[in-house]
BADO-542928 format. One record per residue: y negated, x, z of N, C-alpha, C in turn; residue in three letters. Coordinates in steps of 0.05 Angstrom, whole numbers, plus 5000, padded with zeros to 4 digits. Example, Ala and Ser with C-alpha at 12.3 -4.5 7.8 and 13.67 -1.06 7.14 Angstrom:
2
  n.py  n.px  n.pz  ca.py  ca.px  ca.pz  c.py  c.px  c.pz   aa
  5114  5264  5156   5090   5246   5156  5066  5264  5156  ALA
  5045  5257  5142   5021   5273   5143  4999  5258  5157  SER
This chain:
358
  n.py  n.px  n.pz  ca.py  ca.px  ca.pz  c.py  c.px  c.pz   aa
  7440  2907  7229   7428   2887   7246  7430  2894  7275  MET
  7454  2903  7283   7457   2912   7311  7439  2935  7318  PHE
  7436  2954  7299   7419   2977   7304  7390  2968  7307  GLU
  7382  2948  7291   7354   2938   7294  7350  2926  7321  PHE
  7369  2909  7330   7366   2897   7357  7366  2918  7379  VAL
  7383  2938  7377   7384   2959   7397  7358  2975  7397  ARG
  7347  2980  7374   7322   2995   7373  7299  2978  7384  SER
  7299  2952  7378   7278   2935   7389  7280  2933  7420  TRP
  7305  2931  7430   7309   2930   7459  7299  2955  7472  TYR
  7305  2978  7461   7297   3003   7473  7266  3006  7473  GLN
  7254  2997  7451   7224   2999   7450  7212  2980  7471  ARG
  7223  2956  7474   7210   2936   7491  7216  2940  7520  LYS
  7241  2948  7527   7249   2947   7555  7259  2974  7566  PHE
  7251  2995  7554   7258   3021   7565  7240  3027  7590  SER
  7217  3013  7591   7199   3017   7614  7208  2998  7637  ASP
  7211  3008  7662   7219   2991   7684  7199  2969  7689  PRO
  7173  2973  7683   7153   2952   7687  7159  2928  7669  HIS
  7168  2933  7644   7175   2911   7626  7199  2896  7636  SER
  7219  2910  7647   7243   2896   7657  7235  2879  7682  VAL
  7218  2890  7699   7209   2874   7722  7195  2849  7714  THR
  7178  2851  7694   7163   2828   7685  7182  2807  7673  LEU
  7202  2816  7658   7221   2798   7646  7238  2784  7667  LEU
  7247  2798  7687   7263   2786   7708  7247  2766  7724  LEU
  7221  2772  7729   7204   2753   7744  7201  2727  7728  LEU
  7197  2730  7702   7194   2706   7685  7219  2689  7684  LEU
  7242  2702  7682   7267   2688   7682  7272  2673  7708  LEU
  7266  2686  7731   7269   2673   7757  7250  2650  7760  CYS
  7225  2653  7752   7206   2631   7754  7214  2608  7736  ALA
  7223  2614  7712   7232   2593   7693  7256  2578  7705  PHE
  7275  2592  7715   7299   2580   7726  7292  2562  7750  ALA
  7274  2572  7768   7266   2557   7791  7253  2531  7783  ALA
  7235  2532  7764   7221   2508   7755  7240  2488  7740  LEU
  7259  2499  7725   7277   2482   7709  7297  2468  7727  TYR
  7308  2482  7746   7329   2470   7763  7319  2457  7788  PHE
  7296  2466  7798   7286   2456   7824  7258  2445  7821  PHE
  7250  2438  7797   7223   2428   7792  7217  2403  7808  GLY
  7236  2384  7809   7232   2359   7824  7227  2364  7854  ALA
  7243  2383  7865   7240   2389   7894  7214  2403  7899  LEU
  7204  2420  7880   7180   2435   7884  7155  2420  7875  LEU
  7158  2395  7868   7135   2380   7857  7111  2379  7876  MET
  7115  2374  7903   7092   2374   7921  7078  2401  7921  PRO
  7093  2423  7920   7081   2450   7920  7065  2454  7895  VAL
  7076  2446  7872   7062   2449   7846  7036  2433  7846  LEU
  7037  2408  7856   7012   2392   7857  6992  2405  7876  VAL
  7001  2416  7898   6983   2429   7917  6971  2454  7905  ALA
  6986  2469  7889   6975   2493   7876  6953  2485  7857  ILE
  6957  2463  7841   6937   2455   7822  6911  2447  7837  VAL
  6914  2431  7858   6890   2422   7873  6877  2446  7887  ILE
  6893  2465  7897   6881   2489   7910  6866  2506  7890  ALA
  6876  2508  7865   6861   2522   7844  6834  2508  7839  TYR
  6835  2481  7839   6810   2466   7834  6790  2469  7856  LEU
  6799  2470  7881   6781   2470   7904  6773  2498  7913  LEU
  6786  2519  7902   6780   2546   7910  6751  2554  7903  ASP
  6742  2543  7880   6715   2550   7871  6693  2541  7891  TRP
  6693  2516  7901   6672   2509   7921  6676  2524  7947  PRO
  6701  2530  7954   6706   2545   7979  6693  2573  7977  VAL
  6696  2586  7954   6684   2612   7950  6654  2611  7950  LEU
  6642  2589  7939   6613   2586   7940  6603  2583  7969  ARG
  6617  2568  7985   6609   2564   8013  6612  2591  8028  LEU
  6632  2606  8021   6635   2632   8034  6612  2651  8028  GLU
  6602  2650  8003   6580   2666   7996  6554  2658  8010  ARG
  6552  2632  8017   6529   2623   8032  6529  2633  8061  VAL
  6553  2638  8072   6555   2648   8099  6576  2635  8116  GLY
  6590  2614  8106   6610   2601   8122  6635  2618  8122  PHE
  6651  2616  8144   6677   2629   8145  6696  2614  8126  SER
  6718  2628  8120   6738   2616   8102  6749  2590  8114  ARG
  6754  2589  8139   6765   2565   8152  6746  2542  8152  THR
  6721  2547  8159   6700   2526   8159  6695  2516  8131  ILE
  6694  2534  8111   6690   2526   8084  6713  2508  8074  ALA
  6737  2516  8081   6761   2500   8073  6760  2472  8086  THR
  6752  2470  8111   6750   2444   8125  6730  2426  8111  ILE
  6707  2438  8104   6685   2422   8091  6695  2412  8064  ILE
  6706  2430  8048   6714   2422   8021  6737  2402  8022  VAL
  6756  2406  8040   6778   2387   8042  6769  2359  8051  MET
  6749  2359  8069   6739   2334   8079  6725  2318  8057  SER
  6709  2332  8041   6695   2319   8018  6716  2310  7998  VAL
  6735  2327  7992   6756   2320   7972  6772  2295  7980  PHE
  6781  2295  8005   6798   2273   8015  6781  2247  8016  CYS
  6756  2249  8025   6738   2225   8026  6734  2214  7998  SER
  6729  2232  7979   6724   2223   7951  6749  2210  7940  THR
  6773  2222  7945   6798   2211   7935  6804  2184  7947  ALA
  6799  2181  7973   6804   2155   7986  6785  2134  7975  ILE
  6759  2142  7971   6740   2123   7961  6747  2113  7933  GLY
  6757  2132  7916   6765   2124   7889  6789  2106  7889  ILE
  6809  2112  7906   6833   2096   7907  6827  2068  7916  ILE
  6812  2065  7938   6807   2038   7948  6783  2024  7935  PHE
  6766  2039  7922   6743   2026   7909  6749  2020  7880  GLY
  6762  2038  7866   6766   2035   7837  6795  2025  7831  PHE
  6813  2031  7850   6841   2023   7845  6845  1993  7841  GLY
  6834  1976  7859   6839   1947   7854  6828  1937  7828  PRO
  6806  1948  7818   6796   1940   7792  6815  1947  7770  ILE
  6826  1972  7771   6845   1980   7750  6870  1963  7752  LEU
  6879  1957  7776   6903   1941   7779  6899  1913  7767  TRP
  6876  1901  7773   6871   1874   7762  6869  1874  7732  GLN
  6855  1894  7721   6853   1895   7692  6879  1901  7679  GLN
  6896  1918  7691   6922   1923   7680  6939  1898  7680  THR
  6939  1883  7702   6954   1858   7704  6945  1838  7682  THR
  6919  1835  7679   6909   1816   7659  6916  1825  7631  ASN
  6915  1851  7626   6921   1861   7599  6951  1856  7593  LEU
  6968  1861  7612   6997   1856   7607  7003  1826  7603  LEU
  6988  1809  7617   6992   1780   7613  6982  1772  7585  GLN
  6961  1784  7575   6951   1777   7549  6964  1792  7526  GLU
  6981  1811  7532   6994   1827   7511  7009  1810  7491  ALA
  7025  1790  7499   7039   1774   7478  7020  1760  7459  PRO
  6998  1749  7470   6978   1736   7453  6965  1756  7433  THR
  6960  1780  7443   6948   1800   7426  6968  1808  7404  MET
  6994  1810  7411   7014   1816   7390  7015  1795  7369  LEU
  7013  1769  7378   7014   1747   7358  6990  1748  7340  GLU
  6967  1755  7351   6943   1756   7334  6945  1780  7315  GLN
  6956  1802  7324   6960   1825   7306  6980  1818  7285  GLY
  7001  1803  7292   7020   1794   7272  7007  1776  7251  LYS
  6989  1759  7260   6975   1741   7241  6958  1757  7221  TYR
  6944  1778  7231   6928   1795   7212  6947  1809  7192  TYR
  6969  1819  7202   6987   1834   7185  6999  1816  7163  LEU
  7007  1792  7171   7019   1774   7152  7000  1765  7130  LEU
  6974  1766  7135   6955   1757   7115  6945  1781  7098  HIS
  6954  1805  7104   6945   1828   7088  6954  1826  7059  LEU
  6979  1818  7053   6987   1815   7025  6970  1796  7009  PRO
  6959  1775  7022   6942   1756   7008  6915  1768  7002  GLU
  6905  1785  7021   6878   1797   7017  6879  1822  7000  ASP
  6901  1837  7002   6904   1862   6987  6931  1864  6974  TYR
  6936  1847  6954   6963   1845   6941  6971  1871  6927  PRO
  6952  1887  6918   6959   1912   6904  6965  1935  6923  THR
  6958  1932  6948   6962   1954   6967  6987  1951  6984  LEU
  6995  1926  6991   7017   1922   7009  7032  1896  7001  ILE
  7058  1897  7005   7074   1874   6997  7083  1859  7023  THR
  7094  1835  7018   7103   1818   7040  7127  1832  7054  GLN
  7145  1845  7039   7168   1858   7051  7159  1881  7069  GLU
  7139  1896  7061   7129   1918   7078  7118  1907  7104  GLN
  7103  1885  7102   7091   1873   7126  7113  1863  7145  VAL
  7134  1850  7134   7156   1841   7150  7170  1864  7165  GLN
  7173  1886  7151   7186   1910   7163  7169  1921  7186  SER
  7142  1921  7181   7124   1931   7202  7125  1913  7226  ILE
  7124  1887  7222   7124   1867   7243  7150  1869  7260  VAL
  7172  1872  7246   7198   1874   7260  7199  1900  7277  ALA
  7188  1921  7266   7188   1947   7281  7170  1945  7306  SER
  7146  1932  7303   7128   1929   7325  7140  1912  7347  VAL
  7153  1890  7339   7165   1872   7359  7188  1886  7374  GLU
  7203  1903  7360   7224   1918   7374  7212  1937  7394  THR
  7191  1952  7385   7178   1971   7404  7166  1956  7427  LYS
  7155  1933  7423   7143   1917   7445  7164  1909  7465  ALA
  7187  1901  7456   7209   1894   7474  7218  1918  7490  VAL
  7221  1941  7477   7229   1966   7490  7208  1974  7511  GLU
  7182  1971  7504   7161   1978   7523  7162  1960  7547  PHE
  7166  1934  7543   7168   1915   7566  7191  1922  7584  GLY
  7214  1929  7573   7237   1938   7589  7230  1963  7604  GLN
  7216  1981  7592   7208   2006   7605  7190  2001  7628  LEU
  7170  1983  7625   7152   1976   7646  7166  1965  7670  VAL
  7186  1947  7665   7201   1935   7686  7217  1956  7701  VAL
  7231  1973  7686   7247   1994   7699  7231  2013  7715  SER
  7207  2021  7704   7190   2039   7719  7180  2026  7744  VAL
  7172  2001  7743   7162   1988   7767  7184  1985  7788  SER
  7209  1979  7780   7231   1978   7799  7237  2005  7811  LEU
  7235  2026  7794   7240   2053   7805  7218  2061  7824  THR
  7194  2054  7817   7171   2062   7834  7173  2050  7862  SER
  7186  2026  7864   7189   2013   7890  7206  2031  7909  LEU
  7226  2044  7897   7243   2061   7913  7228  2087  7922  LYS
  7208  2094  7907   7194   2120   7912  7169  2116  7929  ASP
  7165  2092  7940   7141   2088   7956  7140  2106  7981  VAL
  7163  2109  7994   7165   2127   8017  7159  2156  8010  VAL
  7170  2164  7987   7165   2192   7978  7135  2196  7972  ALA
  7122  2176  7959   7093   2179   7954  7077  2180  7980  TRP
  7085  2164  7999   7071   2165   8025  7074  2192  8038  LEU
  7098  2204  8036   7102   2231   8047  7084  2251  8032  ILE
  7083  2249  8005   7067   2267   7990  7037  2265  7997  TYR
  7028  2240  8003   7000   2237   8010  6992  2252  8036  LEU
  7012  2257  8053   7007   2272   8077  7013  2302  8072  VAL
  7035  2307  8058   7045   2335   8055  7027  2351  8037  LEU
  7019  2339  8014   7003   2355   7995  6976  2364  8006  VAL
  6960  2346  8019   6935   2356   8031  6939  2378  8052  PRO
  6961  2377  8067   6967   2399   8086  6973  2425  8072  LEU
  6988  2423  8050   6994   2447   8035  6969  2459  8023  LEU
  6952  2441  8012   6927   2451   8000  6909  2464  8020  VAL
  6907  2452  8044   6891   2464   8065  6900  2492  8072  PHE
  6925  2496  8076   6935   2522   8085  6934  2542  8061  PHE
  6938  2532  8037   6936   2550   8014  6907  2561  8011  MET
  6888  2544  8016   6860   2552   8015  6852  2570  8038  LEU
  6860  2562  8062   6851   2576   8086  6865  2604  8088  LYS
  6891  2605  8081   6906   2630   8083  6912  2642  8056  ASP
  6893  2640  8037   6898   2649   8010  6904  2679  8009  LYS
  6888  2695  8023   6892   2724   8022  6919  2732  8033  ILE
  6926  2720  8057   6952   2727   8069  6975  2718  8051  GLN
  6973  2695  8038   6995   2686   8021  6998  2704  7996  LEU
  6975  2712  7984   6976   2730   7961  6988  2757  7969  VAL
  6981  2767  7992   6992   2793   8001  7022  2790  8007  ASN
  7030  2768  8018   7059   2764   8024  7075  2763  7998  SER
  7065  2750  7978   7079   2749   7952  7079  2776  7939  VAL
  7057  2791  7941   7056   2818   7929  7075  2837  7943  SER
  7080  2833  7969   7098   2851   7983  7127  2846  7974  ALA
  7133  2822  7964   7160   2817   7954  7166  2829  7927  LEU
  7145  2836  7912   7149   2846   7885  7156  2876  7886  LEU
  7172  2885  7867   7178   2914   7866  7154  2931  7859  PRO
  7157  2957  7862   7135   2975   7856  7128  2976  7826  ASN
  7148  2972  7809   7143   2973   7780  7131  2946  7771  GLN
  7106  2942  7776   7093   2917   7770  7067  2920  7756  ARG
  7064  2941  7740   7039   2945   7726  7034  2923  7706  ARG
  7055  2915  7691   7051   2894   7671  7048  2867  7684  LEU
  7061  2863  7707   7057   2838   7722  7028  2835  7730  ILE
  7016  2856  7741   6988   2855   7749  6970  2851  7725  GLN
  6977  2863  7702   6961   2860   7678  6961  2831  7669  GLN
  6984  2818  7668   6986   2790   7660  6973  2772  7680  VAL
  6977  2778  7706   6965   2761   7727  6934  2762  7726  TRP
  6923  2786  7722   6894   2788   7720  6883  2773  7696  GLN
  6898  2772  7675   6889   2758   7651  6891  2727  7654  GLU
  6912  2718  7669   6918   2690   7671  6905  2676  7695  MET
  6901  2691  7717   6892   2678   7742  6865  2663  7738  ASN
  6845  2678  7728   6819   2665   7724  6820  2644  7702  GLN
  6837  2649  7682   6839   2629   7660  6851  2603  7670  GLN
  6872  2604  7687   6884   2580   7698  6864  2565  7715  ILE
  6849  2580  7732   6828   2567   7748  6807  2553  7731  MET
  6798  2567  7711   6778   2555   7693  6789  2531  7678  ASN
  6815  2533  7670   6827   2511   7655  6829  2486  7672  TYR
  6840  2489  7697   6843   2465   7714  6816  2453  7720  ILE
  6796  2469  7727   6769   2459   7733  6757  2445  7708  ARG
  6760  2459  7685   6749   2447   7660  6763  2422  7652  GLY
  6790  2420  7656   6805   2396   7648  6796  2373  7666  LYS
  6792  2377  7692   6783   2356   7709  6755  2346  7701  VAL
  6737  2365  7695   6710   2358   7685  6712  2342  7659  PHE
  6730  2350  7641   6732   2337   7615  6743  2308  7619  GLU
  6762  2304  7637   6773   2277   7642  6750  2259  7653  ILE
  6735  2270  7673   6714   2254   7685  6692  2247  7665  VAL
  6684  2267  7649   6662   2263   7630  6670  2244  7608  ILE
  6693  2249  7595   6702   2232   7573  6708  2204  7583  VAL
  6722  2202  7606   6728   2175   7616  6703  2160  7624  GLY
  6684  2174  7637   6659   2161   7646  6642  2152  7622  GLY
  6639  2169  7602   6623   2161   7578  6637  2138  7564  VAL
  6663  2139  7562   6677   2117   7548  6673  2091  7563  SER
  6675  2092  7590   6671   2068   7606  6643  2056  7601  PHE
  6623  2073  7601   6595   2064   7597  6592  2052  7569  VAL
  6603  2065  7548   6601   2055   7521  6615  2029  7518  VAL
  6639  2026  7528   6654   2001   7526  6640  1979  7541  PHE
  6627  1985  7564   6613   1965   7579  6588  1956  7563  THR
  6574  1974  7551   6551   1967   7535  6558  1948  7512  VAL
  6581  1953  7499   6590   1936   7478  6603  1910  7488  PHE
  6606  1907  7515   6617   1883   7526  6647  1881  7522  GLY
  6661  1904  7518   6689   1904   7513  6704  1898  7539  LEU
  6724  1881  7538   6740   1874   7562  6757  1898  7569  ARG
  6765  1899  7595   6781   1921   7606  6768  1948  7602  TYR
  6741  1949  7605   6726   1974   7600  6735  1996  7619  ALA
  6739  1988  7645   6747   2009   7665  6775  2020  7658  ALA
  6794  2002  7652   6821   2011   7646  6822  2028  7621  LEU
  6808  2020  7600   6807   2035   7575  6792  2062  7579  LEU
  6771  2062  7595   6757   2087   7601  6776  2107  7615  GLY
  6792  2097  7634   6811   2115   7647  6832  2125  7627  VAL
  6842  2108  7610   6862   2116   7590  6850  2137  7571  LEU
  6825  2133  7562   6813   2153   7544  6809  2179  7559  VAL
  6800  2178  7584   6797   2202   7600  6823  2217  7603  GLY
  6845  2203  7610   6871   2216   7614  6883  2226  7588  LEU
  6874  2214  7565   6885   2222   7539  6879  2251  7533  SER
  6858  2263  7545   6852   2291   7539  6872  2310  7550  VAL
  6890  2300  7568   6912   2317   7578  6931  2326  7556  LEU
  6933  2310  7535   6951   2316   7513  6933  2323  7489  ILE
  6929  2349  7483   6911   2356   7461  6920  2344  7434  PRO
  6901  2333  7420   6904   2322   7393  6921  2296  7394  PHE
  6944  2296  7406   6962   2273   7406  6951  2250  7423  ILE
  6940  2257  7446   6930   2237   7465  6908  2219  7453  GLY
  6890  2232  7438   6868   2216   7425  6879  2196  7405  ALA
  6900  2204  7391   6911   2185   7371  6926  2162  7385  ALA
  6940  2168  7407   6955   2148   7420  6937  2127  7434  LEU
  6916  2136  7447   6899   2118   7462  6882  2101  7443  VAL
  6880  2108  7417   6866   2092   7398  6878  2065  7395  THR
  6905  2063  7398   6919   2038   7395  6910  2017  7414  ILE
  6910  2022  7441   6900   2000   7459  6871  1994  7456  PRO
  6854  2014  7450   6826   2009   7446  6821  1991  7422  VAL
  6835  1997  7400   6832   1981   7376  6844  1953  7380  ALA
  6866  1951  7394   6879   1926   7398  6862  1907  7415  ALA
  6850  1917  7437   6833   1901   7454  6808  1892  7438  VAL
  6796  1911  7423   6772   1904   7408  6778  1883  7386  ALA
  6801  1886  7373   6809   1867   7352  6814  1840  7365  LEU
  6828  1839  7387   6834   1813   7401  6808  1799  7410  PHE
  6789  1815  7419   6764   1803   7430  6744  1796  7408  GLN
  6740  1814  7388   6719   1810   7368  6729  1801  7341  PHE
  6755  1805  7336   6765   1800   7309  6755  1822  7290  GLY
  6757  1817  7264   6748   1837   7244  6718  1833  7239  LEU
  6702  1837  7260   6673   1833   7258  6659  1859  7260  SER
  6633  1858  7259   6617   1883   7261  6620  1896  7289  SER
  6623  1879  7310   6627   1890   7337  6653  1907  7339  GLU
  6674  1897  7325   6699   1912   7325  6695  1940  7313  PHE
  6682  1941  7290   6678   1967   7276  6659  1984  7292  TRP
  6640  1972  7305   6621   1987   7321  6635  2001  7345  SER
  6654  1987  7357   6669   1999   7379  6686  2022  7369  VAL
  6699  2019  7346   6715   2041   7335  6698  2065  7327  LEU
  6675  2060  7316   6657   2082   7308  6647  2097  7333  VAL
  6639  2082  7354   6630   2094   7379  6653  2110  7392  ALA
  6677  2099  7391   6700   2114   7402  6706  2139  7386  TYR
  6703  2137  7360   6707   2161   7343  6686  2183  7349  GLY
  6661  2174  7354   6640   2194   7360  6646  2208  7387  ILE
  6656  2192  7406   6664   2204   7432  6685  2225  7428  ILE
  6706  2219  7413   6727   2238   7408  6717  2262  7393  GLN
  6699  2258  7373   6688   2281   7358  6672  2299  7376  ALA
  6655  2288  7393   6639   2304   7411  6656  2319  7431  LEU
  6678  2306  7440   6696   2319   7459  6709  2343  7446  ASP
  6720  2339  7421   6734   2361   7408  6717  2383  7398  GLY
  6692  2377  7390   6675   2397   7377  6653  2408  7394  ASN
  6647  2395  7417   6625   2404   7434  6635  2410  7462  VAL
  6648  2390  7475   6656   2393   7503  6679  2413  7507  LEU
  6700  2411  7490   6723   2429   7493  6714  2458  7489  VAL
  6699  2465  7468   6691   2493   7465  6674  2503  7489  PRO
  6658  2485  7501   6642   2493   7524  6659  2498  7549  LEU
  6679  2481  7553   6695   2484   7577  6719  2503  7574  LEU
  6729  2506  7550   6753   2523   7546  6747  2543  7524  PHE
  6728  2561  7529   6720   2580   7508  6743  2598  7501  SER
  6761  2605  7520   6784   2622   7514  6807  2607  7502  GLU
  6812  2583  7512   6835   2568   7503  6833  2559  7474  ALA
  6808  2553  7465   6805   2543   7437  6810  2565  7417  VAL
  6814  2591  7426   6822   2612   7408  6850  2608  7398  ASP
  6866  2592  7412   6893   2586   7403  6893  2568  7379  LEU
  6910  2574  7360   6913   2557   7336  6924  2530  7344  ASN
  6914  2508  7332   6924   2481   7339  6954  2479  7336  PRO
  6966  2494  7317   6995   2493   7313  7009  2503  7339  VAL
  6999  2524  7351   7010   2535   7375  7007  2515  7398  PHE
  6984  2502  7400   6978   2484   7422  6997  2459  7420  ILE
  7000  2448  7396   7017   2425   7393  7046  2432  7398  ILE
  7054  2456  7388   7082   2465   7394  7086  2469  7423  THR
  7066  2480  7437   7069   2483   7466  7070  2456  7481  ALA
  7055  2436  7472   7056   2410   7484  7084  2398  7481  VAL
  7095  2399  7457   7121   2388   7452  7143  2403  7467  LEU
  7142  2429  7468   7163   2445   7480  7162  2443  7511  PHE
  7139  2450  7523   7137   2449   7552  7137  2420  7563  PHE
  7126  2401  7547   7128   2374   7556  7156  2364  7556  GLY
  7172  2372  7537   7200   2365   7537  7216  2377  7561  GLY
  7207  2401  7570   7220   2414   7592  7212  2402  7619  LEU
  7186  2399  7623   7175   2392   7650  7158  2367  7650  TRP
  7159  2351  7630   7146   2325   7630  7115  2328  7632  GLY
  7103  2313  7651   7074   2312   7654  7062  2340  7658  PHE
  7074  2355  7677   7063   2381   7683  7066  2401  7660  TRP
  7087  2398  7645   7090   2414   7621  7068  2409  7601  GLY
  7061  2383  7598   7038   2375   7580  7012  2385  7591  VAL
  7008  2381  7618   6983   2389   7630  6977  2419  7627  PHE
  6998  2435  7631   6995   2464   7629  7003  2476  7602  PHE
  7004  2459  7582   7013   2469   7556  6995  2492  7545  ALA
  6969  2488  7548   6950   2509   7538  6952  2534  7555  ILE
  6951  2533  7582   6955   2557   7597  6982  2571  7592  PRO
  7004  2555  7589   7030   2567   7583  7030  2580  7556  LEU
  7017  2568  7536   7014   2581   7510  6998  2607  7512  ALA
  6977  2606  7529   6961   2630   7534  6977  2651  7548  SER
  6996  2642  7566   7013   2661   7580  7031  2675  7560  LEU
  7042  2661  7541   7059   2673   7521  7043  2694  7506  VAL
  7018  2688  7499   7001   2707   7486  6995  2731  7503  ARG
  6990  2726  7529   6985   2748   7548  7010  2767  7550  ALA
  7033  2754  7551   7058   2771   7552  7061  2788  7527  LEU
  7055  2775  7504   7057   2791   7479  7037  2814  7479  ALA
  7013  2809  7490   6993   2830   7491  7001  2852  7510  ASN
  7014  2844  7533   7022   2864   7552  7044  2882  7541  ALA
  7064  2870  7527   7085   2886   7516  7075  2903  7492  TRP
  7056  2891  7477   7044   2906   7455  7028  2930  7464  SER
  7013  2926  7486   6997   2948   7497  7016  2970  7508  SER
  7038  2961  7519   7058   2980   7529  7069  2997  7506  LYS
  7074  2984  7483   7084   2999   7460  7063  3018  7450  LEU
  7037  3009  7449   7016   3027   7439  7013  3051  7458  GLU
  7015  3046  7484   7013   3068   7503  7035  3088  7499  ASP
  7060  3077  7494   7082   3095   7490  7079  3111  7465  SER
  7069  3097  7444   7064   3111   7418  7044  3133  7421  GLY
  7022  3127  7436   7001   3147   7439  7011  3171  7454  ASP
  7027  3166  7476   7037   3188   7492  7057  3205  7476  SER
  7073  3192  7459   7092   3207   7442  7077  3224  7422  ALA
  7054  3215  7412   7039   3230   7392  7027  3255  7405  THR
  7016  3252  7430   7004   3275   7443  7025  3294  7452  THR
């Protein structure tokens, strides 16, 4: 066993380029794990900079300088963000407040439906099973209420931090966009000369991360917007809030769609009962999810969908457990990074084998 490990280590890390890549990964992982909370504004700024770099490049090709293009793009982005916050934010806040106020009534109505299931379907479910389900739901509802209260109290303490971020993050994004070449050159100067594999992985991941962030934002907007329109057409209450939830659910592949089904079905059941309108809303919601998974995602993430769903779900659980929201958001790129690293080390082995043969 020891001989096998020693042989594997010599094959993988006899090349200084492989050791440099490994050390860089370990340092990056340690920095994010131990100082992730402190680096959060920088990480948010990097994500936004990746998103806005594409329109800046397009303006540069038209003839604008990098600085002027950055000013134009940042002005449009900030104006749009402010308009969404002050135009759409109050609606979401009001609908969220109303939904939380009606949540106990909705739970009681759901409890009523559950308790009558043994009478309607005595061969499928028993009274004891229903009582167990009701008790479990009530316990989870109490835990969720306590969580909402604790989060709201915690958020009050973080108001100052959020205000600082609202100023700091746009400044970071502006300078990241304007001085992109200088920043990349500065980082490259810090790397050692043995960086062939680092460059190989970076070239494979850089464009993919940019496409992923841009595609994920487009997917959120499209899925959320279509859901809002469909819910409005059906006259479903809280259409704006549910549309936002459906849009944000695409951040968590596979799992998010299943989770957001619960509030959509609960609101529809509370409003329409077990009527044709209720089933129509669920069918329409299912069609939206099917079109997202089978049409929109392949169009926006042609490279990412090559990953097996098992790898994607594993990446969501693993990186989400490590870094929370951002681990979930970047689960697919991080899984692709693991694949790129495997390809880089495999290509290194093939190169070594070819050179040994010659």
